C-alpha positions in Angstrom: -0.2 0.1 0.0 2.8 2.4 0.7 4.1 2.8 -2.8 0.5 3.4 -4.3 -0.9 6.9 -5.4 -3.0 8.6 -2.7 -6.5 8.2 -2.9 -7.8 11.5 -4.2 -11.1 12.8 -2.3 -12.4 16.0 -3.5 -14.9 17.4 -0.8 -17.4 19.8 -2.2 -19.0 21.8 0.9 -19.5 25.3 2.3 -18.3 26.6 5.5 -22.0 27.6 6.9 -23.3 24.1 6.2 -23.7 22.5 9.5 -23.4 18.9 7.8 -20.4 19.8 6.3 -18.9 20.9 9.8 -19.8 17.5 10.8 -18.7 15.7 7.6 -15.3 17.1 7.7 -14.7 15.8 11.4 -16.2 12.2 10.2 -14.1 12.2 7.1 -10.9 12.8 9.3 -11.9 10.0 11.5 -12.4 7.6 8.3 -8.7 8.7 7.2 -7.6 7.9 10.7 -9.2 4.2 10.2 -7.2 4.0 7.3 -3.7 4.6 8.4 -2.0 2.3 5.6 -3.8 4.2 2.8 -2.4 7.5 1.3 -5.1 10.2 0.8 -5.1 13.4 -0.9 -7.7 15.6 0.4 -9.0 18.9 -1.8 -11.8 21.3 -0.5 -14.2 22.6 -3.3 -16.4 25.2 -3.0 -20.2 25.4 -2.6 -22.6 28.0 -2.1 -25.4 26.6 0.2 -27.4 30.0 -0.1 -26.4 31.7 -3.3 -28.9 34.2 -2.9 -27.4 35.9 0.1 -25.6 39.4 -0.9 -22.0 40.0 -0.4 -22.5 41.9 3.0 -24.5 39.1 4.5 -27.8 39.5 6.2 -29.3 39.0 9.8 -29.6 35.4 11.0 -33.2 36.1 11.6 -33.7 37.2 8.2 -32.1 34.3 6.9 -34.0 31.9 8.7 -37.3 33.5 8.2 -36.7 33.6 4.8 -35.5 29.8 4.4 -37.6 27.9 7.2 -40.2 30.4 7.6 -39.4 31.6 11.1 -36.3 31.3 13.7 -38.7 29.1 15.7 -39.3 26.5 12.9 -35.6 26.2 12.8 -34.9 25.1 16.3 -36.1 21.5 16.2 -33.7 21.0 13.1 -30.7 22.9 14.9 -31.2 20.9 18.2 -30.7 17.6 15.9 -27.7 18.8 14.1 -26.1 20.3 17.4 -26.5 16.9 18.9 -24.8 15.4 16.0 -22.1 17.7 16.1 -21.6 17.2 19.8 -21.3 13.4 19.3 -18.0 14.4 17.0 -16.5 16.4 19.5 -17.8 19.8 17.9 -19.5 22.6 19.3 -22.7 24.2 17.4 -23.6 27.1 19.4 -26.9 28.2 17.4 -27.5 31.0 19.6 -24.4 32.9 19.0 -24.8 33.2 15.1 -26.2 36.5 14.7 -25.2 37.2 10.8 -25.5 34.5 7.8 -22.7 35.6 5.4 -22.2 35.1 1.8 -19.1 32.6 1.9 -17.5 33.8 -1.2 -14.6 35.4 0.6 -14.1 32.1 2.7 -14.1 30.1 -0.2 -11.0 32.5 -1.7 -9.1 31.9 1.5 -9.7 28.4 1.6 -7.9 28.4 -2.1 -5.4 30.9 -0.8 -4.5 28.6 2.0 -4.1 25.4 -0.1 -1.0 27.1 -1.5 0.8 26.3 1.9 -1.0 23.0 2.4 -3.4 24.6 4.9 -6.6 24.3 3.5 -7.8 22.0 5.7 -6.9 24.4 8.7 -8.5 27.1 7.2 -11.7 25.5 6.4 -11.9 24.6 10.1 -10.8 27.6 11.5 -13.6 29.6 9.5 -16.3 26.7 10.5 -15.0 27.0 14.2 -15.5 30.9 14.1 -19.1 30.6 12.5 -20.4 28.0 14.6 -18.8 27.5 17.7 -17.8 31.4 18.3 -20.7 33.0 16.3 -18.3 35.1 14.2 -19.3 37.3 11.1 -17.7 35.6 8.4 -18.4 38.7 6.1 -16.1 41.0 8.5 -12.9 41.4 7.0 -11.0 41.6 10.2 -12.5 38.2 11.3 -11.3 36.8 8.1 -7.7 38.4 8.1 -7.2 37.3 11.6 -8.3 33.8 10.7 -5.8 33.8 7.7 -3.0 34.8 10.2 -4.1 32.2 12.5 -3.2 29.5 10.0 -0.1 30.9 8.6 -1.1 33.2 5.8 0.3 36.9 5.4 -2.2 39.1 7.0 -1.3 42.1 4.9 -1.4 40.0 1.7 -4.8 38.7 2.4 -6.2 42.1 3.5 -5.2 43.5 0.2 -6.6 40.2 -1.8 -9.9 40.3 0.0 -10.3 44.0 -0.9 -9.6 42.9 -4.8 -11.4 40.5 -7.1 -8.6 37.6 -6.9 -9.9 34.5 -7.6 -13.7 35.4 -7.5 -14.5 34.4 -10.9 -12.9 31.0 -10.4 -14.6 30.3 -7.0 -17.9 31.3 -8.7 -17.3 29.2 -11.6 -16.2 26.2 -9.6 -19.4 26.3 -7.4 -21.5 26.6 -10.2 -20.0 23.5 -12.2 -20.7 21.6 -9.0 -24.5 22.3 -9.0 -24.6 21.7 -13.0 -23.1 18.5 -12.3 -26.1 17.6 -10.1 -24.8 18.2 -6.5 -27.7 19.6 -4.7 -26.7 18.7 -1.2 -23.4 18.8 0.5 -21.0 17.7 1.8 -20.4 15.4 -1.3 -17.2 13.4 -1.5 -16.0 12.5 -4.7 -13.4 9.7 -4.9 -10.8 9.7 -7.4 -13.2 11.4 -9.8 -15.0 8.0 -10.1 -17.8 8.0 -7.8 -19.7 10.4 -5.1 -21.1 9.8 -1.8 -23.3 12.5 -0.7 -24.1 13.5 3.0 -22.4 13.6 6.3 -21.9 9.5 6.3 -20.4 7.5 9.2 -16.7 7.3 9.4 -16.7 3.5 9.0 -18.6 4.0 5.7 -16.5 6.9 4.3 -13.4 4.4 5.4 -14.7 1.5 3.4 -15.1 3.8 0.5 -11.3 4.9 0.7 -10.5 1.0 0.9 -12.7 0.1 -2.0 -11.0 2.8 -4.3 -7.4 2.1 -3.1 -8.0 -1.8 -4.0 -9.6 -0.9 -7.5 -6.4 1.2 -7.7 -4.1 -1.6 -7.1 -6.2 -4.1 -9.1 -5.7 -1.8 -12.4 -1.7 -1.6 -11.9 
């Protein structure tokens, strides 16, 4: 197994999707269950709420628009929070006051990939949003998050004020929807098959092993 090509996993997800928050942790556990199989993970953008303006909107307005009222979301949120807690994560739904547009967050994940820190950047942004209730449209929050994972704060601040990679992120997110991906997270293994949803670590580990075996058989 040690000489084989890594199993490539493209994860299509959004930083404000609670099941993506959970799914990332479950994928990490799946990889831990497969220590002898090399894996290469790439984080791909998706806009769960592509109708939200760049400046974001209030959480109350968002929940009213999407679910009818904040009260109608509470039952769903409690179930999601319980699932997050089971994975060692905190979904502090009452702390979230703003619903952001995530274009800039996806740009930062792309930039972090340049220093092999895309996963850390994604985790930092999701922790800020779900656990700390931070506003991901606040440039100060984003620049600090970038610095936290090792990016140059001044360079990121300048890049956020520009259109750098905006078209690329929008095109990639649109292509995912055009490919028929309607729910996230979605895990694509070696570009051959997709598994939608925040599946259990064991299920994802079995998929990793299956792809690795098929690659060995093809050699």
